[in-house]
C-alpha positions as CSV (number, residue, x, y, z in Angstrom):
1,M,-30.9,70.9,147.8
2,N,-32.4,67.6,148.7
3,F,-30.6,66.9,152.3
4,S,-31.9,63.4,152.3
5,K,-30.3,62.4,149.1
6,L,-27.4,64.4,150.0
7,G,-27.0,62.3,153.2
8,I,-27.3,59.3,150.9
9,I,-24.4,60.3,148.9
10,I,-22.5,61.2,152.0
11,G,-22.8,57.7,153.3
12,R,-22.0,56.2,149.8
13,E,-19.0,57.9,149.6
14,Y,-17.6,57.4,153.2
15,R,-18.5,53.4,152.7
16,N,-16.6,53.3,149.5
17,K,-13.8,54.9,150.9
18,V,-13.5,53.3,154.5
19,Q,-14.1,49.8,152.9
20,K,-10.9,49.9,150.4
21,K,-7.7,48.1,151.2
22,S,-5.6,51.1,150.5
23,F,-7.5,53.2,153.6
24,L,-7.0,50.4,155.8
25,I,-3.5,49.9,154.8
26,I,-2.7,53.7,155.1
27,T,-4.6,54.0,158.5
28,F,-3.1,51.3,160.3
29,L,0.6,51.4,158.6
30,A,0.6,55.2,159.1
31,P,0.7,55.2,163.0
32,V,3.5,52.6,162.9
33,L,5.3,55.1,161.0
34,F,4.6,58.0,163.2
35,A,5.5,56.0,166.1
36,A,8.6,54.8,164.7
37,I,9.8,58.4,163.9
38,C,9.2,59.0,167.9
39,I,10.9,56.3,168.9
40,L,13.5,55.6,166.2
41,P,16.1,58.2,167.4
42,S,16.2,56.8,170.7
43,V,16.7,53.4,169.8
44,I,19.1,54.3,167.3
45,M,21.2,56.5,169.9
46,M,21.0,53.3,172.2
47,G,21.9,51.1,169.6
48,T,24.7,53.1,168.6
49,K,27.1,53.2,171.4
50,E,30.6,52.6,170.5
51,E,32.2,49.8,171.5
52,A,35.0,49.7,174.0
53,K,38.0,50.6,172.6
54,V,41.7,50.2,174.1
55,V,44.1,53.2,173.1
56,G,47.8,52.9,173.0
57,V,49.3,56.3,173.7
58,I,52.8,57.4,172.7
59,D,53.2,60.7,174.3
60,R,56.6,62.1,173.6
61,S,55.2,65.9,174.3
62,G,55.0,64.3,178.1
63,I,51.8,66.7,178.7
64,V,48.8,65.0,176.9
65,L,48.6,61.5,178.8
66,P,47.7,62.9,182.0
67,Y,44.4,64.4,180.4
68,L,43.4,60.7,178.9
69,E,41.1,59.5,181.1
70,N,39.3,56.3,180.9
71,N,35.8,56.0,180.2
72,E,33.3,53.3,179.3
73,V,34.3,53.2,175.6
74,T,38.0,54.3,175.8
75,R,40.6,52.9,177.7
76,Y,44.3,54.3,177.7
77,I,47.8,52.2,177.9
78,D,50.9,54.0,178.2
79,L,53.3,52.5,175.7
80,G,56.2,54.8,177.0
81,V,59.1,55.3,174.2
82,T,58.0,52.3,172.2
83,P,58.7,52.7,168.4
84,A,55.7,53.6,166.6
85,D,56.1,51.6,163.8
86,S,56.3,48.1,165.7
87,V,53.1,49.0,167.4
88,K,51.3,50.0,164.1
89,N,52.1,46.9,162.5
90,N,51.1,44.5,165.4
91,L,48.2,46.2,167.2
92,S,46.6,43.0,168.6
93,G,50.3,41.8,169.7
94,Y,50.6,45.0,172.0
95,G,46.7,44.5,173.1
96,V,45.5,47.8,171.6
97,D,42.7,48.7,169.1
98,I,44.2,52.2,168.3
99,L,47.7,53.9,168.3
100,L,47.6,57.4,169.6
101,T,51.3,59.0,169.0
102,I,52.1,62.4,170.4
103,S,54.9,64.7,168.9
104,E,57.2,66.9,170.8
105,I,56.1,70.2,171.6
106,D,57.4,72.9,168.9
107,P,58.7,75.8,170.9
108,A,58.0,78.0,167.9
109,T,54.5,77.4,167.6
110,K,53.6,76.3,171.1
111,S,51.9,73.2,169.5
112,L,52.4,69.4,168.7
113,S,50.8,67.5,166.2
114,A,48.7,64.0,167.0
115,D,47.9,60.7,164.7
116,S,45.8,57.8,165.3
117,F,46.4,54.3,163.7
118,S,43.8,51.5,164.0
119,E,42.5,48.7,161.4
120,K,39.3,50.4,161.3
121,P,38.1,54.2,160.9
122,L,37.7,55.8,164.2
123,G,34.1,56.8,165.1
124,M,33.2,60.5,165.0
125,D,32.3,60.6,168.7
126,S,35.6,58.6,169.7
127,G,38.2,60.8,167.6
128,A,36.8,64.1,168.3
129,L,36.7,63.6,172.4
130,I,40.4,62.4,172.1
131,E,41.0,65.7,170.2
132,S,39.4,67.5,172.5
133,R,41.4,65.8,175.7
134,I,44.4,66.8,173.5
135,N,43.4,70.5,173.0
136,D,42.9,70.9,176.8
137,A,46.3,69.8,177.6
138,V,47.9,71.9,174.8
139,E,46.0,74.9,176.3
140,A,46.7,74.3,180.1
141,W,50.6,73.9,179.1
142,R,50.6,77.2,177.3
143,I,48.9,78.9,180.1
144,E,51.5,77.5,182.6
145,S,54.3,78.4,180.4
146,Y,53.2,82.3,180.7
147,G,54.7,81.7,184.4
148,I,51.9,84.0,185.6
149,D,50.6,82.9,189.0
150,G,46.6,82.2,189.0
151,L,46.6,82.7,185.4
152,E,44.3,79.9,184.8
153,E,42.0,80.7,187.7
154,I,41.9,84.5,186.3
155,M,41.1,83.2,182.7
156,S,38.3,80.7,184.0
157,S,36.6,83.6,185.9
158,V,36.5,85.8,183.2
159,K,34.6,83.2,181.1
160,S,30.9,83.9,180.7
161,D,28.2,81.5,180.4
162,I,24.8,83.4,180.3
163,S,21.5,81.9,179.4
164,L,18.8,84.3,178.4
165,R,15.6,83.3,179.6
166,S,12.5,84.7,177.8
167,Y,9.3,85.4,179.3
168,T,5.8,86.4,177.7
169,I,3.5,88.8,179.5
170,D,-0.2,88.6,179.2
171,K,-2.6,91.3,179.5
172,T,-3.3,90.4,183.3
173,G,0.7,90.8,183.9
174,K,1.3,87.0,184.2
175,E,4.7,86.0,183.3
176,T,5.0,82.6,181.7
177,I,8.4,81.1,180.6
178,S,8.9,80.7,176.7
179,E,11.5,78.7,175.2
180,S,11.1,79.3,171.3
181,G,12.4,76.5,169.8
182,V,9.2,74.9,171.2
183,Y,7.3,77.4,169.3
184,M,9.1,76.7,166.1
185,A,8.7,73.0,166.3
186,I,4.9,73.1,166.9
187,S,4.7,75.9,164.0
188,M,6.3,73.3,161.7
189,I,4.6,70.6,162.3
190,L,1.1,72.1,162.5
191,G,1.9,73.9,159.0
192,M,3.2,70.6,157.2
193,A,0.5,68.4,158.6
194,L,-2.2,70.6,157.4
195,Y,-0.7,70.6,153.9
196,M,-0.2,66.8,153.9
197,F,-4.4,66.4,155.0
198,I,-5.2,69.0,152.6
199,T,-3.7,68.0,149.4
200,M,-4.0,64.2,150.1
201,F,-8.0,64.4,150.7
202,S,-8.6,67.1,148.0
203,A,-6.8,64.8,145.5
204,M,-9.0,62.1,146.6
205,V,-12.0,64.0,145.7
206,M,-10.8,65.1,142.1
207,S,-9.5,61.0,141.7
208,S,-12.9,60.0,143.1
209,V,-14.7,62.4,140.4
210,I,-12.7,61.4,137.6
211,E,-13.1,57.6,138.1
212,E,-17.1,57.9,138.2
213,K,-16.9,60.2,135.1
214,S,-14.7,57.8,133.2
215,S,-16.7,55.0,134.4
216,R,-20.1,56.5,133.0
217,V,-21.3,55.9,136.4
218,V,-22.0,59.8,137.2
219,E,-24.8,59.7,134.1
220,V,-26.8,57.3,136.5
221,L,-26.2,59.3,139.5
222,V,-27.2,62.4,138.2
223,S,-30.5,61.0,136.7
224,S,-31.3,60.6,140.6
225,V,-29.6,63.6,142.3
226,K,-28.6,66.9,141.5
227,S,-25.1,67.4,140.0
228,T,-24.4,69.9,143.3
229,E,-25.8,67.4,145.5
230,L,-23.5,64.9,144.2
231,M,-20.5,67.2,144.3
232,F,-21.1,68.3,148.0
233,G,-21.9,64.7,149.1
234,K,-18.6,63.9,147.4
235,I,-16.8,66.5,149.5
236,I,-18.3,66.1,153.0
237,G,-18.0,62.0,152.4
238,V,-14.5,62.5,151.9
239,A,-14.1,65.0,154.7
240,L,-15.3,62.6,157.1
241,V,-13.0,59.8,156.0
242,A,-10.3,62.4,156.5
243,L,-11.5,63.0,160.2
244,T,-12.1,59.3,160.9
245,Q,-8.4,58.5,159.6
246,F,-7.0,61.4,161.3
247,F,-8.4,60.4,164.6
248,L,-7.4,56.8,164.3
249,W,-4.1,58.0,163.7
250,I,-3.9,60.0,166.9
251,V,-5.1,57.0,169.0
252,L,-3.1,54.2,167.0
253,T,0.2,56.2,167.5
254,G,-0.2,57.2,171.2
255,V,-0.9,53.6,171.9
256,I,2.0,52.3,169.9
257,V,4.4,54.8,171.6
258,G,3.0,54.2,175.0
259,V,3.2,50.1,174.6
260,V,6.5,50.3,173.2
261,G,8.0,52.9,175.1
262,G,6.7,50.6,178.3
263,I,8.6,47.6,177.1
264,I,11.9,49.4,176.2
265,G,12.0,51.6,179.1
266,F,11.6,54.9,176.8
267,D,10.7,57.0,179.5
268,R,14.3,56.9,181.2
269,F,15.4,59.4,178.7
270,M,12.4,61.0,177.2
271,G,10.6,62.0,180.3
272,S,13.7,62.8,182.3
273,D,14.1,66.5,183.5
274,D,18.0,65.6,183.3
275,P,18.6,65.9,179.5
276,A,22.6,64.8,180.4
277,A,20.9,61.2,181.3
278,V,21.2,60.8,177.5
279,V,25.1,61.8,177.3
280,E,25.7,58.9,180.4
281,M,24.5,56.3,178.0
282,A,27.2,57.0,175.7
283,G,29.9,56.5,178.6
284,V,31.3,60.1,178.0
285,S,31.7,63.1,180.5
286,G,29.6,66.4,180.6
287,D,33.1,68.3,180.2
288,E,34.1,66.3,176.8
289,V,30.8,67.1,175.4
290,S,30.6,70.4,176.1
291,S,34.4,71.2,174.7
292,T,33.8,68.7,171.9
293,L,30.4,68.7,170.4
294,G,29.5,72.6,171.7
295,I,26.5,71.2,174.1
296,D,26.5,73.3,177.2
297,L,25.2,70.9,179.5
298,G,25.0,73.9,182.0
299,T,22.4,75.6,180.3
300,L,20.4,72.5,180.1
301,T,20.5,71.6,183.9
302,G,21.6,75.0,185.4
303,A,24.8,73.6,186.5
304,P,28.5,73.8,185.2
305,A,29.6,71.2,182.6
306,D,31.9,69.2,185.0
307,T,29.0,68.7,187.7
308,A,26.1,68.6,185.2
309,L,25.9,64.8,185.1
310,A,25.7,64.3,188.9
311,A,23.5,67.6,189.7
312,S,19.9,66.7,190.6
313,D,19.0,70.1,191.9
314,S,20.2,72.0,189.0
315,M,17.4,74.6,188.7
316,D,18.7,78.0,189.0
317,V,16.8,79.9,191.9
318,A,16.3,82.8,189.1
319,G,14.1,80.6,187.1
320,P,13.9,77.4,184.9
321,T,16.4,77.0,182.0
322,G,16.9,74.4,179.3
323,M,14.6,71.3,179.5
324,D,12.8,72.8,182.6
325,A,12.0,75.8,180.2
326,I,10.9,73.5,177.7
327,L,8.4,71.6,179.7
328,S,7.2,74.6,181.3
329,T,6.5,76.3,177.5
330,V,4.6,73.1,176.9
331,R,2.5,73.3,179.8
332,N,1.9,76.9,179.2
333,L,0.6,76.4,175.3
334,N,-3.2,77.0,174.9
335,F,-3.7,73.4,173.6
336,G,-7.5,74.2,173.5
337,Q,-6.8,77.1,171.1
338,I,-4.6,75.0,168.9
339,L,-6.8,72.0,168.3
340,I,-9.9,74.1,167.8
341,A,-8.1,76.2,165.1
342,F,-6.4,73.3,163.3
343,L,-9.9,71.7,163.2
344,F,-11.6,74.9,161.9
345,Y,-8.3,75.6,159.0
346,F,-8.8,71.7,158.4
347,V,-12.4,71.6,157.5
348,F,-12.9,74.9,155.6
349,G,-9.1,74.9,154.0
350,Y,-10.1,71.3,152.9
351,L,-13.8,72.4,151.8
352,L,-12.1,75.2,149.8
353,Y,-9.8,73.3,147.9
354,A,-11.6,70.0,147.5
355,S,-14.4,72.4,145.9
356,L,-11.5,73.5,143.4
357,F,-10.4,69.8,143.0
358,A,-13.9,68.7,142.2
359,A,-14.2,71.3,139.7
360,I,-10.9,70.2,138.0
361,G,-11.8,66.5,137.9
362,S,-15.4,67.2,136.4
363,A,-13.8,68.9,133.7
364,V,-11.5,66.3,132.5
365,E,-11.6,62.5,131.6
366,N,-8.0,61.4,133.2
367,E,-5.7,62.3,135.8
368,G,-3.1,63.1,133.0
369,D,-5.4,66.0,131.6
370,S,-6.0,67.5,134.9
371,N,-1.9,68.5,135.6
372,Q,-2.7,71.7,133.5
373,L,-5.7,72.9,135.2
374,Q,-4.5,71.8,138.6
375,L,-1.2,74.4,138.5
376,P,-3.2,77.6,139.4
377,V,-4.5,75.7,142.6
378,T,-1.6,74.0,143.9
379,I,0.8,77.0,143.7
380,P,-1.0,79.1,146.7
381,L,-0.7,75.5,148.6
382,L,3.2,75.2,147.7
383,L,3.5,78.9,148.9
384,G,1.6,78.4,151.8
385,F,3.7,75.6,152.7
386,F,7.1,77.3,152.2
387,V,6.0,80.6,154.1
388,A,4.9,78.5,156.9
389,L,8.1,76.6,157.2
390,Y,10.0,79.8,157.9
391,A,6.9,81.7,159.7
392,F,8.9,80.9,163.1
393,K,11.4,83.0,162.1
394,A,9.3,86.3,162.0
395,P,5.6,85.5,162.5
396,D,4.8,89.2,162.7
397,S,6.4,89.9,159.5
398,Q,4.0,91.4,156.8
399,L,4.8,88.6,154.3
400,V,3.7,86.1,156.9
401,F,0.6,88.1,158.2
402,W,-0.6,88.5,154.8
403,F,-0.1,85.0,153.7
404,S,-2.2,84.5,156.9
405,M,-4.9,86.2,155.8
406,I,-5.1,85.0,152.0
407,P,-7.6,82.5,152.2
408,F,-5.5,80.1,149.7
409,T,-2.8,80.0,152.1
410,S,-4.3,81.2,155.5
411,P,-5.1,77.9,156.4
412,I,-1.4,76.7,156.4
413,V,0.1,79.9,157.5
414,M,-2.0,81.4,160.4
415,L,-1.9,77.9,161.9
416,A,1.9,78.2,162.1
417,R,1.9,81.6,163.5
418,I,-0.8,80.6,166.3
419,P,1.7,79.0,168.6
420,F,3.5,82.5,168.7
421,G,0.5,84.2,169.7
422,V,-1.8,85.8,167.3
423,A,-4.3,89.0,167.9
424,T,-8.5,88.0,168.0
425,W,-9.3,90.2,165.3
426,E,-6.5,88.8,163.0
427,L,-8.1,85.4,163.5
428,A,-11.4,86.5,163.1
429,V,-10.5,88.5,159.9
430,S,-8.7,85.3,158.5
431,I,-11.5,82.8,159.4
432,A,-14.3,85.2,157.8
433,V,-12.2,85.9,154.6
434,L,-11.9,82.1,154.2
435,I,-15.6,81.4,154.5
436,F,-16.6,83.9,152.3
437,T,-14.0,82.5,149.7
438,F,-15.0,79.1,149.9
439,I,-18.7,79.7,149.4
440,A,-17.8,82.0,146.4
441,C,-15.4,78.8,145.3
442,A,-17.8,76.1,145.8
443,W,-20.4,78.4,143.9
444,A,-18.2,78.5,140.8
445,S,-17.3,75.1,141.4
446,A,-20.9,73.7,141.3
447,K,-21.6,75.5,138.0
448,I,-18.1,73.7,136.7
449,Y,-19.2,70.6,137.9
450,K,-22.7,70.6,136.5
451,V,-21.5,71.4,132.9
452,G,-18.3,69.4,133.1
453,I,-19.4,66.3,134.7
454,L,-21.1,65.2,131.6
455,M,-18.6,66.8,129.0
456,Y,-16.6,64.0,126.8
457,G,-14.3,64.0,123.8
458,K,-12.9,67.2,124.6
459,K,-10.2,68.5,126.5
460,S,-11.3,71.4,128.7
461,T,-9.4,74.9,128.8
462,F,-9.6,77.6,131.5
463,K,-11.7,79.3,128.9
464,D,-14.4,76.5,128.9
465,L,-14.2,77.0,132.7
466,W,-15.0,80.4,132.6
467,K,-17.8,80.1,130.0
468,W,-19.2,77.3,132.3
469,I,-19.4,79.7,135.3
470,K,-21.1,82.4,133.5
471,Q,-24.1,80.0,132.2
472,N,-27.1,80.0,134.3
């Protein structure tokens, strides 16, 4: 192989791709989309805060109204025994946005009914919080109805709120906090990212081969360089385009997130060690969130729910919990290993599939004819993608283990396993098998490419491809 000519082919392929408008658009548009994914959830949360509502209450039970406490989004007014029908038909005349009616207590069921009336449907949060306060009132009344001294304190004292802290121990005996949710998120992100990159850039190689073949440009090229040099030059050139685009995406996304975050004060809640700060923005209390939405702020801050919002030193002396555990887990991740593994599996996974896609491209005259030949190649990719999505459930299971060893799925699945810790021998075997498989597939693809690139007027089949591989 003439490396001088190979370098010329690589340079040509690289320039052709990076000078296209589509490359420039995707390169600069994708970071905006990535940054939007990072920023929009918090911006939406800030922008969807409900407007303050005035709730008129007709409480015939006599037990609920004391539990309806005003907050930033809801203010309660006692309407006494005013007829509900007159208020329903003239909400604005009574100065209320919502009418809440509470029935008398049914002695048989020790319960009551509650209805709300408003011109517009209640927001989900407002309705849920009002409902939780009514339930609190009924529960307190039921406890009191038993007539047992100190029953409420007894019931509170028997309630348990234990948070499991998970630690991993290395060979030196060092303990580090581990939050499985962090590993799950990183595992899924890495698996999806690698699947996207491999499919996108391998398909780019195939499209480039088909384009040159259909335009007959390839006939001129193979008169000057060997077909294998042309194929590998195209594959390596697109790989350099992919790495360039990937690097620009990381840099531009970081810049956009940093600039926008600085402008809107994004760090107030994204960088806060107190996750209850998000709740404060909604104008509700920690108790309301805990009882209504099932979010125990105590597990996030290390303090009881009713004091979570005010506590700044909520760390339990026994160890970190919640947000502190997440941050500690992130700090303890071996990002060097993850980055090196990502680059390695990206490069060799791409080279493996790009060589196969290049062979497919050389065997057809248009992309419509390539669908049948692509199927055996895309199925392993899809299988690896789906296994990677669920790898966090059992990263050491037999299914996940073998899919991380099979070279056609290992780039995606092994990368999804790495955050959970993988034995060195497993990585070594997976890498070695991937390299040998790439060499074998590249050799077979080169033989197919050599014949197929100049074959016209006939739809190629798998039988034809096998015949080309066996040719000298």
